[in-house]
PyMOL Python script that loads the backbone (N, CA, C, O; Angstrom):
from pymol import cmd

cmd.read_pdbstr("""\
ATOM      1  N   MET A   1       0.502  -0.776  -0.388  1.00  0.00           N
ATOM      2  CA  MET A   1      -0.143  -0.086  -0.653  1.00  0.00           C
ATOM      3  C   MET A   1       0.843   1.104   0.273  1.00  0.00           C
ATOM      4  O   MET A   1       1.317   1.031   1.407  1.00  0.00           O
ATOM      5  N   LYS A   2       0.899   2.241  -0.818  1.00  0.00           N
ATOM      6  CA  LYS A   2       1.277   3.388  -0.813  1.00  0.00           C
ATOM      7  C   LYS A   2       0.385   4.700  -0.510  1.00  0.00           C
ATOM      8  O   LYS A   2      -0.678   4.828  -1.118  1.00  0.00           O
ATOM      9  N   VAL A   3       0.943   6.008   0.738  1.00  0.00           N
ATOM     10  CA  VAL A   3       0.359   6.227   1.360  1.00  0.00           C
ATOM     11  C   VAL A   3       0.863   7.459   0.867  1.00  0.00           C
ATOM     12  O   VAL A   3       1.966   7.289   0.347  1.00  0.00           O
ATOM     13  N   ASN A   4       0.507   8.527   0.837  1.00  0.00           N
ATOM     14  CA  ASN A   4       1.359   9.753  -0.196  1.00  0.00           C
ATOM     15  C   ASN A   4       1.035  10.975   1.304  1.00  0.00           C
ATOM     16  O   ASN A   4       0.075  11.253   2.023  1.00  0.00           O
ATOM     17  N   GLY A   5       2.345  11.364   1.179  1.00  0.00           N
ATOM     18  CA  GLY A   5       2.296  12.577   2.277  1.00  0.00           C
ATOM     19  C   GLY A   5       1.558  13.947   1.905  1.00  0.00           C
ATOM     20  O   GLY A   5       0.876  14.326   0.953  1.00  0.00           O
ATOM     21  N   PRO A   6       2.124  14.648   3.393  1.00  0.00           N
ATOM     22  CA  PRO A   6       1.012  15.922   2.972  1.00  0.00           C
ATOM     23  C   PRO A   6       1.047  17.044   2.010  1.00  0.00           C
ATOM     24  O   PRO A   6       0.216  17.949   1.937  1.00  0.00           O
ATOM     25  N   ASN A   7       2.844  16.772   0.771  1.00  0.00           N
ATOM     26  CA  ASN A   7       3.297  17.224  -0.559  1.00  0.00           C
ATOM     27  C   ASN A   7       2.358  16.399  -1.465  1.00  0.00           C
ATOM     28  O   ASN A   7       2.277  17.088  -2.482  1.00  0.00           O
ATOM     29  N   HIS A   8       1.437  15.049  -1.684  1.00  0.00           N
ATOM     30  CA  HIS A   8       1.245  14.969  -2.845  1.00  0.00           C
ATOM     31  C   HIS A   8       1.049  15.497  -4.337  1.00  0.00           C
ATOM     32  O   HIS A   8       1.502  16.605  -4.626  1.00  0.00           O
ATOM     33  N   THR A   9       0.763  15.166  -4.747  1.00  0.00           N
ATOM     34  CA  THR A   9       0.924  15.485  -6.397  1.00  0.00           C
ATOM     35  C   THR A   9      -0.903  16.126  -7.050  1.00  0.00           C
ATOM     36  O   THR A   9      -1.368  16.895  -7.891  1.00  0.00           O
ATOM     37  N   ASN A  10      -1.119  15.678  -6.542  1.00  0.00           N
ATOM     38  CA  ASN A  10      -2.979  15.841  -6.999  1.00  0.00           C
ATOM     39  C   ASN A  10      -3.433  16.833  -6.007  1.00  0.00           C
ATOM     40  O   ASN A  10      -4.519  17.347  -6.270  1.00  0.00           O
ATOM     41  N   PHE A  11      -2.734  17.292  -4.718  1.00  0.00           N
ATOM     42  CA  PHE A  11      -3.054  18.585  -4.281  1.00  0.00           C
ATOM     43  C   PHE A  11      -2.380  19.974  -4.915  1.00  0.00           C
ATOM     44  O   PHE A  11      -1.188  19.998  -5.221  1.00  0.00           O
ATOM     45  N   ASN A  12      -3.323  21.220  -5.095  1.00  0.00           N
ATOM     46  CA  ASN A  12      -3.438  22.166  -5.539  1.00  0.00           C
ATOM     47  C   ASN A  12      -3.722  23.388  -4.552  1.00  0.00           C
ATOM     48  O   ASN A  12      -4.763  23.930  -4.180  1.00  0.00           O
ATOM     49  N   PRO A  13      -2.734  23.541  -4.356  1.00  0.00           N
ATOM     50  CA  PRO A  13      -3.788  24.752  -2.789  1.00  0.00           C
ATOM     51  C   PRO A  13      -4.286  25.782  -3.376  1.00  0.00           C
ATOM     52  O   PRO A  13      -4.988  26.453  -2.620  1.00  0.00           O
ATOM     53  N   TYR A  14      -4.151  26.386  -5.007  1.00  0.00           N
ATOM     54  CA  TYR A  14      -4.402  27.711  -5.413  1.00  0.00           C
ATOM     55  C   TYR A  14      -5.851  27.714  -6.223  1.00  0.00           C
ATOM     56  O   TYR A  14      -6.448  28.658  -6.741  1.00  0.00           O
ATOM     57  N   LYS A  15      -6.178  26.370  -6.145  1.00  0.00           N
ATOM     58  CA  LYS A  15      -7.759  25.870  -7.337  1.00  0.00           C
ATOM     59  C   LYS A  15      -8.482  26.448  -7.086  1.00  0.00           C
ATOM     60  O   LYS A  15      -9.069  27.172  -7.890  1.00  0.00           O
ATOM     61  N   LYS A  16      -8.762  26.363  -5.771  1.00  0.00           N
ATOM     62  CA  LYS A  16      -9.861  26.910  -5.048  1.00  0.00           C
ATOM     63  C   LYS A  16      -9.803  28.429  -5.507  1.00  0.00           C
ATOM     64  O   LYS A  16     -10.463  28.918  -6.424  1.00  0.00           O
ATOM     65  N   GLN A  17      -8.798  29.145  -4.615  1.00  0.00           N
ATOM     66  CA  GLN A  17      -8.666  30.578  -5.076  1.00  0.00           C
ATOM     67  C   GLN A  17      -9.115  30.926  -6.714  1.00  0.00           C
ATOM     68  O   GLN A  17      -9.805  31.895  -7.032  1.00  0.00           O
ATOM     69  N   VAL A  18      -8.529  29.853  -7.717  1.00  0.00           N
ATOM     70  CA  VAL A  18      -8.976  30.143  -8.972  1.00  0.00           C
ATOM     71  C   VAL A  18     -10.338  30.122  -9.778  1.00  0.00           C
ATOM     72  O   VAL A  18     -10.895  30.642 -10.744  1.00  0.00           O
ATOM     73  N   GLN A  19     -10.519  29.199  -8.777  1.00  0.00           N
ATOM     74  CA  GLN A  19     -11.909  29.427  -8.736  1.00  0.00           C
ATOM     75  C   GLN A  19     -12.684  29.991  -8.594  1.00  0.00           C
ATOM     76  O   GLN A  19     -13.868  30.013  -8.931  1.00  0.00           O
ATOM     77  N   LYS A  20     -11.636  30.880  -7.697  1.00  0.00           N
ATOM     78  CA  LYS A  20     -12.947  32.183  -6.769  1.00  0.00           C
ATOM     79  C   LYS A  20     -13.821  33.419  -7.997  1.00  0.00           C
ATOM     80  O   LYS A  20     -14.860  33.977  -8.350  1.00  0.00           O
ATOM     81  N   GLN A  21     -12.152  33.174  -8.225  1.00  0.00           N
ATOM     82  CA  GLN A  21     -11.806  34.862  -9.823  1.00  0.00           C
ATOM     83  C   GLN A  21     -12.321  34.000 -10.533  1.00  0.00           C
ATOM     84  O   GLN A  21     -13.432  33.859 -10.021  1.00  0.00           O
ATOM     85  N   SER A  22     -12.257  33.341 -11.356  1.00  0.00           N
ATOM     86  CA  SER A  22     -13.248  32.577 -12.498  1.00  0.00           C
ATOM     87  C   SER A  22     -14.952  33.114 -12.289  1.00  0.00           C
ATOM     88  O   SER A  22     -15.854  33.634 -12.947  1.00  0.00           O
ATOM     89  N   GLU A  23     -14.634  32.511 -10.688  1.00  0.00           N
ATOM     90  CA  GLU A  23     -16.701  32.928 -10.701  1.00  0.00           C
ATOM     91  C   GLU A  23     -16.762  34.001 -10.614  1.00  0.00           C
ATOM     92  O   GLU A  23     -17.419  34.396 -11.577  1.00  0.00           O
ATOM     93  N   MET A  24     -16.437  34.877  -9.954  1.00  0.00           N
ATOM     94  CA  MET A  24     -16.705  36.268 -10.010  1.00  0.00           C
ATOM     95  C   MET A  24     -16.027  37.063 -10.666  1.00  0.00           C
ATOM     96  O   MET A  24     -15.797  38.144 -10.123  1.00  0.00           O
ATOM     97  N   LYS A  25     -15.554  36.853 -11.844  1.00  0.00           N
ATOM     98  CA  LYS A  25     -15.319  37.605 -12.828  1.00  0.00           C
ATOM     99  C   LYS A  25     -17.186  37.388 -13.973  1.00  0.00           C
ATOM    100  O   LYS A  25     -17.955  38.216 -14.462  1.00  0.00           O
ATOM    101  N   GLU A  26     -17.165  35.569 -13.925  1.00  0.00           N
ATOM    102  CA  GLU A  26     -18.639  35.178 -14.498  1.00  0.00           C
ATOM    103  C   GLU A  26     -19.481  36.230 -13.684  1.00  0.00           C
ATOM    104  O   GLU A  26     -20.289  36.771 -14.438  1.00  0.00           O
ATOM    105  N   ILE A  27     -19.555  36.680 -12.441  1.00  0.00           N
ATOM    106  CA  ILE A  27     -21.125  37.248 -12.070  1.00  0.00           C
ATOM    107  C   ILE A  27     -20.710  39.033 -12.521  1.00  0.00           C
ATOM    108  O   ILE A  27     -21.549  39.790 -13.008  1.00  0.00           O
ATOM    109  N   GLN A  28     -19.843  39.273 -12.346  1.00  0.00           N
ATOM    110  CA  GLN A  28     -19.103  40.626 -12.837  1.00  0.00           C
ATOM    111  C   GLN A  28     -19.374  41.016 -14.370  1.00  0.00           C
ATOM    112  O   GLN A  28     -19.317  42.187 -14.744  1.00  0.00           O
ATOM    113  N   SER A  29     -19.511  40.525 -14.765  1.00  0.00           N
ATOM    114  CA  SER A  29     -19.925  40.424 -16.611  1.00  0.00           C
ATOM    115  C   SER A  29     -21.124  40.158 -16.862  1.00  0.00           C
ATOM    116  O   SER A  29     -21.630  40.377 -17.962  1.00  0.00           O
ATOM    117  N   GLN A  30     -22.024  39.416 -15.419  1.00  0.00           N
ATOM    118  CA  GLN A  30     -23.089  39.600 -15.877  1.00  0.00           C
ATOM    119  C   GLN A  30     -23.585  41.770 -16.144  1.00  0.00           C
ATOM    120  O   GLN A  30     -22.796  42.627 -15.745  1.00  0.00           O
ATOM    121  N   LYS A  31     -24.804  42.107 -16.771  1.00  0.00           N
ATOM    122  CA  LYS A  31     -25.075  43.411 -16.458  1.00  0.00           C
ATOM    123  C   LYS A  31     -26.498  43.671 -16.261  1.00  0.00           C
ATOM    124  O   LYS A  31     -27.207  43.028 -17.036  1.00  0.00           O
ATOM    125  N   ASP A  32     -27.071  44.374 -15.504  1.00  0.00           N
ATOM    126  CA  ASP A  32     -28.649  44.622 -15.714  1.00  0.00           C
ATOM    127  C   ASP A  32     -29.553  45.147 -16.205  1.00  0.00           C
ATOM    128  O   ASP A  32     -29.301  46.023 -17.031  1.00  0.00           O
ATOM    129  N   LYS A  33     -30.609  44.905 -15.974  1.00  0.00           N
ATOM    130  CA  LYS A  33     -31.192  44.864 -17.621  1.00  0.00           C
ATOM    131  C   LYS A  33     -32.074  45.243 -17.154  1.00  0.00           C
ATOM    132  O   LYS A  33     -32.273  44.627 -16.107  1.00  0.00           O
ATOM    133  N   ILE A  34     -33.412  46.604 -17.497  1.00  0.00           N
ATOM    134  CA  ILE A  34     -34.123  46.677 -16.799  1.00  0.00           C
ATOM    135  C   ILE A  34     -35.333  47.442 -18.424  1.00  0.00           C
ATOM    136  O   ILE A  34     -35.106  48.392 -19.173  1.00  0.00           O
ATOM    137  N   GLU A  35     -36.648  46.380 -18.364  1.00  0.00           N
ATOM    138  CA  GLU A  35     -37.829  47.085 -19.134  1.00  0.00           C
ATOM    139  C   GLU A  35     -39.023  47.260 -18.654  1.00  0.00           C
ATOM    140  O   GLU A  35     -39.516  46.443 -17.876  1.00  0.00           O
ATOM    141  N   ILE A  36     -39.434  47.972 -18.912  1.00  0.00           N
ATOM    142  CA  ILE A  36     -40.815  49.617 -18.733  1.00  0.00           C
ATOM    143  C   ILE A  36     -41.874  48.330 -19.772  1.00  0.00           C
ATOM    144  O   ILE A  36     -41.637  48.045 -20.946  1.00  0.00           O
ATOM    145  N   SER A  37     -43.017  47.746 -18.917  1.00  0.00           N
ATOM    146  CA  SER A  37     -44.319  47.400 -19.482  1.00  0.00           C
ATOM    147  C   SER A  37     -44.907  48.548 -19.859  1.00  0.00           C
ATOM    148  O   SER A  37     -44.838  49.704 -19.440  1.00  0.00           O
ATOM    149  N   GLN A  38     -45.932  47.632 -21.360  1.00  0.00           N
ATOM    150  CA  GLN A  38     -46.848  48.548 -21.709  1.00  0.00           C
ATOM    151  C   GLN A  38     -47.680  49.646 -20.330  1.00  0.00           C
ATOM    152  O   GLN A  38     -47.709  50.855 -20.102  1.00  0.00           O
ATOM    153  N   GLN A  39     -48.146  48.656 -19.806  1.00  0.00           N
ATOM    154  CA  GLN A  39     -48.878  49.476 -18.447  1.00  0.00           C
ATOM    155  C   GLN A  39     -48.216  50.746 -18.110  1.00  0.00           C
ATOM    156  O   GLN A  39     -48.926  51.670 -17.713  1.00  0.00           O
ATOM    157  N   ALA A  40     -46.962  50.906 -18.214  1.00  0.00           N
ATOM    158  CA  ALA A  40     -46.257  51.743 -17.409  1.00  0.00           C
ATOM    159  C   ALA A  40     -46.087  52.778 -18.717  1.00  0.00           C
ATOM    160  O   ALA A  40     -46.172  54.005 -18.757  1.00  0.00           O
ATOM    161  N   LYS A  41     -45.930  52.215 -19.322  1.00  0.00           N
ATOM    162  CA  LYS A  41     -45.545  53.237 -20.911  1.00  0.00           C
ATOM    163  C   LYS A  41     -47.251  53.703 -20.580  1.00  0.00           C
ATOM    164  O   LYS A  41     -47.213  54.833 -20.093  1.00  0.00           O
ATOM    165  N   ARG A  42     -48.553  53.257 -20.674  1.00  0.00           N
ATOM    166  CA  ARG A  42     -49.375  54.013 -20.568  1.00  0.00           C
ATOM    167  C   ARG A  42     -49.774  55.137 -19.848  1.00  0.00           C
ATOM    168  O   ARG A  42     -50.353  56.145 -20.252  1.00  0.00           O
ATOM    169  N   MET A  43     -49.231  54.714 -18.260  1.00  0.00           N
ATOM    170  CA  MET A  43     -48.921  55.612 -17.708  1.00  0.00           C
ATOM    171  C   MET A  43     -48.957  56.834 -17.073  1.00  0.00           C
ATOM    172  O   MET A  43     -49.512  57.603 -16.288  1.00  0.00           O
ATOM    173  N   GLN A  44     -47.478  56.436 -18.344  1.00  0.00           N
ATOM    174  CA  GLN A  44     -46.075  58.016 -18.549  1.00  0.00           C
ATOM    175  C   GLN A  44     -46.722  58.855 -19.383  1.00  0.00           C
ATOM    176  O   GLN A  44     -46.375  60.031 -19.279  1.00  0.00           O
ATOM    177  N   ASP A  45     -48.255  58.404 -20.846  1.00  0.00           N
ATOM    178  CA  ASP A  45     -48.215  59.275 -21.208  1.00  0.00           C
ATOM    179  C   ASP A  45     -50.140  59.448 -21.066  1.00  0.00           C
ATOM    180  O   ASP A  45     -50.945  60.164 -21.661  1.00  0.00           O
ATOM    181  N   SER A  46     -50.255  58.607 -20.192  1.00  0.00           N
ATOM    182  CA  SER A  46     -51.359  60.087 -19.424  1.00  0.00           C
ATOM    183  C   SER A  46     -51.521  61.378 -18.661  1.00  0.00           C
ATOM    184  O   SER A  46     -52.293  62.299 -18.392  1.00  0.00           O
ATOM    185  N   GLU A  47     -50.246  60.848 -18.468  1.00  0.00           N
ATOM    186  CA  GLU A  47     -50.138  62.314 -16.934  1.00  0.00           C
ATOM    187  C   GLU A  47     -49.174  63.546 -17.963  1.00  0.00           C
ATOM    188  O   GLU A  47     -48.780  64.539 -17.351  1.00  0.00           O
ATOM    189  N   LYS A  48     -48.711  63.403 -20.007  1.00  0.00           N
ATOM    190  CA  LYS A  48     -49.182  63.871 -20.188  1.00  0.00           C
ATOM    191  C   LYS A  48     -49.907  65.957 -19.698  1.00  0.00           C
ATOM    192  O   LYS A  48     -50.681  66.359 -18.829  1.00  0.00           O
ATOM    193  N   ALA A  49     -49.398  66.421 -20.408  1.00  0.00           N
ATOM    194  CA  ALA A  49     -50.952  67.604 -19.511  1.00  0.00           C
ATOM    195  C   ALA A  49     -51.603  68.027 -20.679  1.00  0.00           C
ATOM    196  O   ALA A  49     -51.143  68.398 -21.759  1.00  0.00           O
ATOM    197  N   ASP A  50     -52.978  67.884 -20.198  1.00  0.00           N
ATOM    198  CA  ASP A  50     -53.955  68.411 -21.409  1.00  0.00           C
ATOM    199  C   ASP A  50     -53.221  69.605 -22.241  1.00  0.00           C
ATOM    200  O   ASP A  50     -52.434  70.396 -21.724  1.00  0.00           O
ATOM    201  N   PRO A  51     -53.681  69.608 -23.881  1.00  0.00           N
ATOM    202  CA  PRO A  51     -53.255  71.008 -23.946  1.00  0.00           C
ATOM    203  C   PRO A  51     -53.711  72.341 -23.179  1.00  0.00           C
ATOM    204  O   PRO A  51     -53.239  73.284 -22.542  1.00  0.00           O
ATOM    205  N   ALA A  52     -55.144  71.730 -23.725  1.00  0.00           N
ATOM    206  CA  ALA A  52     -56.404  72.749 -23.228  1.00  0.00           C
ATOM    207  C   ALA A  52     -56.289  73.002 -22.659  1.00  0.00           C
ATOM    208  O   ALA A  52     -56.144  74.223 -22.608  1.00  0.00           O
ATOM    209  N   ARG A  53     -56.168  72.000 -21.112  1.00  0.00           N
ATOM    210  CA  ARG A  53     -55.005  72.695 -19.566  1.00  0.00           C
ATOM    211  C   ARG A  53     -54.134  73.199 -18.798  1.00  0.00           C
ATOM    212  O   ARG A  53     -54.055  73.618 -17.643  1.00  0.00           O
ATOM    213  N   GLN A  54     -52.962  72.953 -20.452  1.00  0.00           N
ATOM    214  CA  GLN A  54     -52.464  73.705 -20.476  1.00  0.00           C
ATOM    215  C   GLN A  54     -51.910  74.735 -19.788  1.00  0.00           C
ATOM    216  O   GLN A  54     -51.305  75.149 -18.799  1.00  0.00           O
ATOM    217  N   LYS A  55     -53.001  75.140 -21.962  1.00  0.00           N
ATOM    218  CA  LYS A  55     -53.093  76.861 -22.649  1.00  0.00           C
ATOM    219  C   LYS A  55     -54.166  77.962 -20.931  1.00  0.00           C
ATOM    220  O   LYS A  55     -53.786  79.027 -20.444  1.00  0.00           O
ATOM    221  N   LEU A  56     -55.150  77.322 -20.597  1.00  0.00           N
ATOM    222  CA  LEU A  56     -55.201  77.718 -19.316  1.00  0.00           C
ATOM    223  C   LEU A  56     -54.579  78.215 -18.178  1.00  0.00           C
ATOM    224  O   LEU A  56     -54.985  79.250 -17.649  1.00  0.00           O
ATOM    225  N   VAL A  57     -53.529  77.515 -17.697  1.00  0.00           N
ATOM    226  CA  VAL A  57     -52.409  77.408 -16.567  1.00  0.00           C
ATOM    227  C   VAL A  57     -51.749  78.300 -17.061  1.00  0.00           C
ATOM    228  O   VAL A  57     -51.376  79.088 -16.192  1.00  0.00           O
ATOM    229  N   ASN A  58     -51.194  78.737 -18.742  1.00  0.00           N
ATOM    230  CA  ASN A  58     -50.406  79.818 -18.483  1.00  0.00           C
ATOM    231  C   ASN A  58     -50.965  80.851 -19.043  1.00  0.00           C
ATOM    232  O   ASN A  58     -50.482  81.974 -18.901  1.00  0.00           O
ATOM    233  N   ASP A  59     -52.086  80.621 -19.775  1.00  0.00           N
ATOM    234  CA  ASP A  59     -52.987  82.346 -19.120  1.00  0.00           C
ATOM    235  C   ASP A  59     -52.682  82.939 -18.223  1.00  0.00           C
ATOM    236  O   ASP A  59     -51.994  83.958 -18.161  1.00  0.00           O
ATOM    237  N   ILE A  60     -53.248  82.257 -17.309  1.00  0.00           N
ATOM    238  CA  ILE A  60     -53.745  82.526 -15.905  1.00  0.00           C
ATOM    239  C   ILE A  60     -52.591  83.056 -15.219  1.00  0.00           C
ATOM    240  O   ILE A  60     -52.797  83.958 -14.408  1.00  0.00           O
ATOM    241  N   LYS A  61     -51.081  82.535 -15.457  1.00  0.00           N
ATOM    242  CA  LYS A  61     -49.769  82.832 -15.002  1.00  0.00           C
ATOM    243  C   LYS A  61     -49.658  84.129 -15.967  1.00  0.00           C
ATOM    244  O   LYS A  61     -49.278  85.185 -15.460  1.00  0.00           O
ATOM    245  N   MET A  62     -49.870  84.095 -16.868  1.00  0.00           N
ATOM    246  CA  MET A  62     -49.129  85.507 -17.922  1.00  0.00           C
ATOM    247  C   MET A  62     -50.432  86.712 -16.651  1.00  0.00           C
ATOM    248  O   MET A  62     -49.949  87.730 -16.155  1.00  0.00           O
ATOM    249  N   GLU A  63     -51.803  86.366 -16.382  1.00  0.00           N
ATOM    250  CA  GLU A  63     -52.352  87.754 -15.976  1.00  0.00           C
ATOM    251  C   GLU A  63     -52.368  87.991 -13.986  1.00  0.00           C
ATOM    252  O   GLU A  63     -52.802  88.887 -13.263  1.00  0.00           O
ATOM    253  N   VAL A  64     -51.561  86.500 -13.682  1.00  0.00           N
ATOM    254  CA  VAL A  64     -50.784  86.979 -12.678  1.00  0.00           C
ATOM    255  C   VAL A  64     -49.472  87.362 -12.741  1.00  0.00           C
ATOM    256  O   VAL A  64     -48.957  87.763 -11.697  1.00  0.00           O
ATOM    257  N   ASP A  65     -48.926  87.331 -13.584  1.00  0.00           N
ATOM    258  CA  ASP A  65     -47.763  87.840 -13.715  1.00  0.00           C
ATOM    259  C   ASP A  65     -47.454  88.923 -13.705  1.00  0.00           C
ATOM    260  O   ASP A  65     -46.325  89.391 -13.554  1.00  0.00           O
ATOM    261  N   ALA A  66     -49.180  89.842 -13.987  1.00  0.00           N
ATOM    262  CA  ALA A  66     -48.717  90.674 -14.887  1.00  0.00           C
ATOM    263  C   ALA A  66     -49.645  91.744 -13.982  1.00  0.00           C
ATOM    264  O   ALA A  66     -49.693  92.947 -14.239  1.00  0.00           O
ATOM    265  N   GLY A  67     -50.313  91.157 -12.971  1.00  0.00           N
ATOM    266  CA  GLY A  67     -50.951  91.510 -12.586  1.00  0.00           C
ATOM    267  C   GLY A  67     -52.717  91.884 -11.979  1.00  0.00           C
ATOM    268  O   GLY A  67     -53.346  92.140 -10.953  1.00  0.00           O
ATOM    269  N   ASN A  68     -52.954  91.598 -14.100  1.00  0.00           N
ATOM    270  CA  ASN A  68     -53.996  91.438 -13.437  1.00  0.00           C
ATOM    271  C   ASN A  68     -54.801  90.556 -13.424  1.00  0.00           C
ATOM    272  O   ASN A  68     -55.574  90.699 -14.371  1.00  0.00           O
ATOM    273  N   TYR A  69     -55.096  89.431 -12.642  1.00  0.00           N
ATOM    274  CA  TYR A  69     -55.739  88.349 -12.153  1.00  0.00           C
ATOM    275  C   TYR A  69     -56.666  89.160 -10.987  1.00  0.00           C
ATOM    276  O   TYR A  69     -56.481  89.944 -10.056  1.00  0.00           O
ATOM    277  N   GLN A  70     -57.900  88.379 -11.723  1.00  0.00           N
ATOM    278  CA  GLN A  70     -58.463  89.453 -10.443  1.00  0.00           C
ATOM    279  C   GLN A  70     -59.834  87.790 -10.419  1.00  0.00           C
ATOM    280  O   GLN A  70     -60.403  87.210 -11.343  1.00  0.00           O
ATOM    281  N   LYS A  71     -59.863  87.565  -8.788  1.00  0.00           N
ATOM    282  CA  LYS A  71     -60.075  85.771  -7.955  1.00  0.00           C
ATOM    283  C   LYS A  71     -61.285  86.539  -7.661  1.00  0.00           C
ATOM    284  O   LYS A  71     -61.339  87.769  -7.631  1.00  0.00           O
ATOM    285  N   ASP A  72     -62.929  85.164  -7.294  1.00  0.00           N
ATOM    286  CA  ASP A  72     -63.818  86.108  -7.160  1.00  0.00           C
ATOM    287  C   ASP A  72     -63.528  85.029  -5.707  1.00  0.00           C
ATOM    288  O   ASP A  72     -63.043  83.899  -5.767  1.00  0.00           O
ATOM    289  N   ALA A  73     -63.915  85.651  -4.625  1.00  0.00           N
ATOM    290  CA  ALA A  73     -63.087  84.887  -3.463  1.00  0.00           C
ATOM    291  C   ALA A  73     -64.751  83.709  -3.540  1.00  0.00           C
ATOM    292  O   ALA A  73     -64.697  82.479  -3.565  1.00  0.00           O
ATOM    293  N   LYS A  74     -66.108  84.572  -3.563  1.00  0.00           N
ATOM    294  CA  LYS A  74     -67.049  83.480  -2.743  1.00  0.00           C
ATOM    295  C   LYS A  74     -66.934  82.538  -3.849  1.00  0.00           C
ATOM    296  O   LYS A  74     -66.462  81.642  -3.150  1.00  0.00           O
ATOM    297  N   SER A  75     -67.003  81.780  -5.529  1.00  0.00           N
ATOM    298  CA  SER A  75     -66.806  81.327  -6.771  1.00  0.00           C
ATOM    299  C   SER A  75     -66.061  80.145  -5.467  1.00  0.00           C
ATOM    300  O   SER A  75     -66.744  79.280  -4.918  1.00  0.00           O
ATOM    301  N   THR A  76     -65.023  80.301  -5.262  1.00  0.00           N
ATOM    302  CA  THR A  76     -63.724  80.065  -4.935  1.00  0.00           C
ATOM    303  C   THR A  76     -64.256  78.998  -3.074  1.00  0.00           C
ATOM    304  O   THR A  76     -64.009  77.862  -2.669  1.00  0.00           O
ATOM    305  N   ALA A  77     -64.916  80.007  -2.584  1.00  0.00           N
ATOM    306  CA  ALA A  77     -65.329  79.379  -2.014  1.00  0.00           C
ATOM    307  C   ALA A  77     -65.890  78.161  -1.969  1.00  0.00           C
ATOM    308  O   ALA A  77     -65.680  77.151  -1.297  1.00  0.00           O
ATOM    309  N   LYS A  78     -67.066  78.618  -3.286  1.00  0.00           N
ATOM    310  CA  LYS A  78     -68.203  77.856  -3.139  1.00  0.00           C
ATOM    311  C   LYS A  78     -67.817  76.292  -3.639  1.00  0.00           C
ATOM    312  O   LYS A  78     -68.388  75.340  -3.108  1.00  0.00           O
ATOM    313  N   LYS A  79     -66.990  76.127  -4.508  1.00  0.00           N
ATOM    314  CA  LYS A  79     -66.089  75.228  -5.682  1.00  0.00           C
ATOM    315  C   LYS A  79     -64.885  74.654  -4.054  1.00  0.00           C
ATOM    316  O   LYS A  79     -64.318  73.563  -4.117  1.00  0.00           O
ATOM    317  N   MET A  80     -64.739  75.395  -3.038  1.00  0.00           N
ATOM    318  CA  MET A  80     -64.242  74.238  -2.249  1.00  0.00           C
ATOM    319  C   MET A  80     -65.626  73.209  -1.798  1.00  0.00           C
ATOM    320  O   MET A  80     -65.862  72.057  -2.164  1.00  0.00           O
ATOM    321  N   LEU A  81     -66.635  74.356  -0.606  1.00  0.00           N
ATOM    322  CA  LEU A  81     -67.202  72.990  -0.296  1.00  0.00           C
ATOM    323  C   LEU A  81     -68.322  72.232  -1.029  1.00  0.00           C
ATOM    324  O   LEU A  81     -68.884  71.283  -0.483  1.00  0.00           O
ATOM    325  N   ASP A  82     -68.647  72.650  -2.268  1.00  0.00           N
ATOM    326  CA  ASP A  82     -68.741  71.979  -3.243  1.00  0.00           C
ATOM    327  C   ASP A  82     -67.832  70.755  -3.058  1.00  0.00           C
ATOM    328  O   ASP A  82     -68.437  69.746  -2.695  1.00  0.00           O
ATOM    329  N   PHE A  83     -66.307  70.611  -3.255  1.00  0.00           N
ATOM    330  CA  PHE A  83     -65.882  69.604  -3.717  1.00  0.00           C
ATOM    331  C   PHE A  83     -65.895  68.787  -1.878  1.00  0.00           C
ATOM    332  O   PHE A  83     -66.135  67.591  -1.710  1.00  0.00           O
ATOM    333  N   TRP A  84     -65.712  69.366  -1.197  1.00  0.00           N
ATOM    334  CA  TRP A  84     -65.387  68.431   0.188  1.00  0.00           C
ATOM    335  C   TRP A  84     -67.206  67.872   0.552  1.00  0.00           C
ATOM    336  O   TRP A  84     -67.355  66.874   1.258  1.00  0.00           O
ATOM    337  N   THR A  85     -68.126  68.424   0.145  1.00  0.00           N
ATOM    338  CA  THR A  85     -68.856  67.863   0.468  1.00  0.00           C
ATOM    339  C   THR A  85     -69.611  67.026  -0.039  1.00  0.00           C
ATOM    340  O   THR A  85     -70.385  66.531   0.780  1.00  0.00           O
ATOM    341  N   ASN A  86     -69.732  66.561  -1.344  1.00  0.00           N
ATOM    342  CA  ASN A  86     -69.235  66.080  -2.691  1.00  0.00           C
ATOM    343  C   ASN A  86     -68.280  64.930  -1.756  1.00  0.00           C
ATOM    344  O   ASN A  86     -68.870  63.866  -1.943  1.00  0.00           O
ATOM    345  N   LYS A  87     -67.085  64.657  -0.844  1.00  0.00           N
ATOM    346  CA  LYS A  87     -66.517  63.615  -1.363  1.00  0.00           C
ATOM    347  C   LYS A  87     -66.490  62.766  -0.909  1.00  0.00           C
ATOM    348  O   LYS A  87     -65.724  61.825  -1.120  1.00  0.00           O
ATOM    349  N   SER A  88     -68.024  62.934   0.487  1.00  0.00           N
ATOM    350  CA  SER A  88     -67.976  61.499   1.028  1.00  0.00           C
ATOM    351  C   SER A  88     -68.687  60.530  -0.105  1.00  0.00           C
ATOM    352  O   SER A  88     -68.778  59.318   0.089  1.00  0.00           O
TER     353      SER A  88
END
""", "prot")
cmd.dss("prot")
cmd.show_as("cartoon", "prot")
cmd.util.cbc("prot")
cmd.orient("prot")
């Protein structure tokens, strides 16, 4: 019977290290990937401002900047009450 000592020829102390390095290279070579679903794309499109509403907002901004914007306090209060009373 033949018994090999601690320095037998089949033993490679660096084998695990080389194997770990190759595994790390494989992991690092993988790239992250992102995909946006069709539903998310539709949601993004629906968030775009309506052109008619955007024109109204721009008109009000111009009036405010020019100092010509007149607010109707009674109308504003009525709309606020209507909103909060019809909410429930």
